[in-house]
C-alpha positions in Angstrom: 6.0 -7.5 -4.9 8.7 -9.7 -4.0 11.8 -9.3 -6.1 13.3 -12.5 -6.6 17.3 -13.3 -6.8 19.4 -15.8 -8.3 22.9 -14.5 -7.3 26.0 -16.3 -8.9 29.2 -15.7 -7.6 32.2 -18.9 -6.9 32.6 -17.5 -3.3 30.8 -19.4 -0.8 31.3 -16.7 1.6 30.2 -13.8 -0.5 27.2 -15.7 -1.2 26.4 -16.2 2.4 26.7 -12.4 3.1 24.4 -11.4 0.1 22.0 -14.0 1.3 21.7 -12.8 5.0 21.7 -8.9 3.2 18.8 -10.3 0.7 16.9 -11.8 3.9 17.1 -8.9 5.8 14.8 -7.2 3.3 11.1 -7.5 2.7 10.9 -7.0 -0.5 13.8 -9.1 -2.1 14.0 -12.9 -2.4 16.9 -14.9 -2.7 15.4 -18.1 -4.5 19.2 -19.5 -5.7 22.8 -19.6 -5.7 25.1 -20.8 -8.0 28.9 -21.1 -8.4 29.4 -20.8 -11.3 27.9 -19.5 -14.6 26.8 -22.6 -15.8 24.7 -23.2 -12.5 23.2 -19.8 -13.1 21.6 -20.4 -16.3 20.1 -23.9 -14.5 18.9 -22.1 -11.9 17.1 -19.4 -14.1 15.2 -21.9 -15.9 14.4 -23.7 -12.8 13.7 -20.5 -10.4 13.0 -18.1 -13.3 13.8 -15.1 -10.8 13.5 -11.4 -11.3 17.3 -10.8 -11.3 20.4 -12.4 -11.9 23.0 -11.1 -9.2 26.4 -12.0 -11.6 29.2 -12.2 -11.2 31.9 -12.4 -13.8 35.2 -13.9 -13.1 33.8 -17.8 -12.2 35.4 -21.1 -13.0 34.0 -23.8 -15.9 31.7 -20.9 -17.3 32.0 -17.0 -16.5 29.2 -14.6 -15.5 29.8 -13.2 -18.9 29.1 -16.6 -21.4 26.1 -17.2 -18.9 24.7 -13.2 -19.5 25.1 -13.8 -23.1 22.9 -17.0 -23.1 20.6 -16.2 -20.3 19.5 -13.0 -22.6 19.6 -15.1 -25.4 16.6 -17.5 -24.5 13.4 -17.2 -25.1 12.4 -18.4 -21.8 14.0 -16.2 -19.8 13.1 -13.3 -21.5 12.1 -12.0 -18.2 15.1 -12.4 -16.5 17.5 -9.4 -15.9 20.9 -9.8 -15.0 22.9 -7.3 -12.9 26.8 -7.7 -13.5 28.8 -7.4 -10.7 32.5 -5.3 -12.0 35.8 -3.7 -10.4 36.8 -1.1 -11.9 40.1 -3.1 -12.5 38.2 -5.4 -15.0 37.1 -2.5 -16.5 37.3 -3.8 -19.5 34.7 -6.5 -19.0 31.9 -3.7 -18.8 31.4 -2.8 -22.5 31.2 -7.0 -22.9 28.8 -7.3 -20.2 26.0 -4.2 -21.8 27.0 -6.2 -25.6 26.0 -9.5 -23.4 22.6 -8.6 -23.0 23.1 -6.9 -19.2 20.3 -5.0 -17.7 23.8 -2.8 -15.7 26.4 -3.0 -13.6 27.6 -2.5 -10.2 31.4 -1.9 -8.4 31.8 -5.0 -5.5 32.7 -1.9 -3.8 29.6 -0.7 -3.2 28.1 -0.5 -0.2 24.9 -2.9 1.1 22.0 -0.1 0.5 23.9 0.1 -2.9 23.3 -3.8 -3.9 19.3 -3.1 -2.7 18.6 0.0 -4.8 20.3 -1.6 -8.3 19.1 -4.9 -8.0 15.2 -3.1 -7.6 16.5 -1.0 -10.3 17.2 -3.6 -12.6 14.2 -5.2 -11.6 11.9 -2.2 -12.2 13.8 -2.4 -15.9 14.4 1.8 -15.9 17.2 2.9 -14.9 21.1 1.6 -16.3 23.3 1.7 -13.3 26.0 4.1 -14.3 27.4 6.9 -12.3 30.0 9.0 -13.4 33.2 6.1 -13.7 31.2 3.7 -15.4 30.3 6.3 -18.1 33.8 6.9 -18.7 33.9 3.2 -19.1 31.2 3.5 -21.5 32.8 5.8 -23.6 36.1 3.9 -23.4 35.3 0.7 -24.5 32.5 1.5 -27.2 34.9 4.3 -28.6 34.7 2.0 -31.4 31.5 1.3 -32.2 30.5 -2.6 -34.2 28.7 -2.0 -37.4 25.1 -0.9 -37.0 23.2 -3.8 -38.2 20.8 -2.7 -41.4 17.7 -3.4 -39.7 18.3 -2.2 -36.4 19.8 1.3 -38.7 16.6 1.6 -40.4 14.5 1.3 -37.2 16.4 4.6 -36.3 14.6 6.6 -39.0 11.8 5.8 -36.7 12.4 7.5 -34.1 11.3 11.4 -33.5 13.8 13.8 -32.7 12.9 13.6 -29.1 13.5 9.9 -28.8 16.9 10.5 -30.3 18.1 13.3 -28.3 16.5 11.0 -25.5 18.4 7.7 -26.7 21.7 10.1 -26.8 21.5 10.9 -22.9 21.1 7.3 -22.0 24.0 6.4 -24.0 25.9 9.0 -21.3 24.0 7.5 -18.6 21.6 9.9 -17.6 18.6 8.6 -15.4 14.6 9.6 -16.5 14.9 12.6 -13.9 18.4 13.9 -15.5 17.4 13.5 -18.6 13.5 15.5 -17.9 15.6 18.0 -16.1 18.0 18.6 -19.2 14.9 18.6 -22.2 12.6 20.4 -19.8 10.7 17.1 -19.4 8.8 15.6 -16.2 9.9 12.8 -15.5 7.2 10.4 -16.6 7.3 12.3 -19.6 11.3 11.4 -20.2 10.3 8.0 -19.6 7.9 7.5 -21.7 10.2 8.7 -24.5 12.4 6.1 -23.2 10.0 3.4 -24.0 9.2 4.2 -27.1 12.6 4.1 -28.4 13.0 0.7 -26.8 9.7 -0.2 -28.2 10.6 0.7 -31.9 14.3 -0.6 -31.5 13.7 -3.5 -30.5 15.8 -2.9 -27.3 15.0 -5.2 -24.2 16.2 -2.6 -21.6 18.2 0.6 -21.4 22.0 -1.5 -21.4 20.9 -2.2 -24.7 20.2 1.5 -26.1 23.6 2.2 -25.1 24.9 -0.5 -27.4 22.7 0.4 -30.0 23.6 4.2 -29.9 27.4 3.9 -29.9 27.2 1.4 -32.8 24.9 3.5 -34.6 26.9 6.4 -34.1 24.3 8.5 -31.8 26.8 9.4 -30.1 30.2 9.4 -30.8 33.0 9.4 -27.9 34.6 10.9 -26.4 31.3 12.6 -25.4 30.9 15.8 -23.1 27.7 14.8 -20.9 27.2 18.5 -21.0 27.0 19.2 -24.3 25.6 16.1 -26.2 24.8 15.9 -30.1 22.6 13.7 -31.5 23.5 13.1 -35.5 21.0 13.8 -38.2 
């Protein structure tokens, strides 16, 4: 199946480079280019891409506002957003998650990393968070916003295993890493993640991260080697 990609970046040269990169693959197709957030929203509505690769800093409307509007639109429920960021702008990472982004990637990533990131986001399985970005999540979600009453009530429906899995997702662990940590098969780990997402009405793993911090399942700073789910 071909993954339809929309690129939003205000630099024409960068968009051209990305287009050549995506056109060099058999499973990715560029369906549009936007130079600002407003154009990204309009193209997302007309083209219905699988993934929007979204820059943060753009004129007229930035990538965070565009992500928030795309993620909140019912007619764009199937569209996922991959935010491009830099470590200098690391304060935007938490805001990107809150805005509804499904993942984020540094602009210094290698071409093959970007391609794999798009495939991963399209599959809806992974939050892109290598060790460096795990630290960013802990830093900028360290003071969680209040957990909404309805979400708090749904947390009570999680099994202890599902709570453990959500906690590990909040640390940025992949399904394979969760499986190894909890002595499960990757398929079983994925099943627990999907069930937790369904019970918490989270559209993807990124929202699970936000919920975990907001509702106190994870209290940063956290030692990734010693995870304790709250009772």
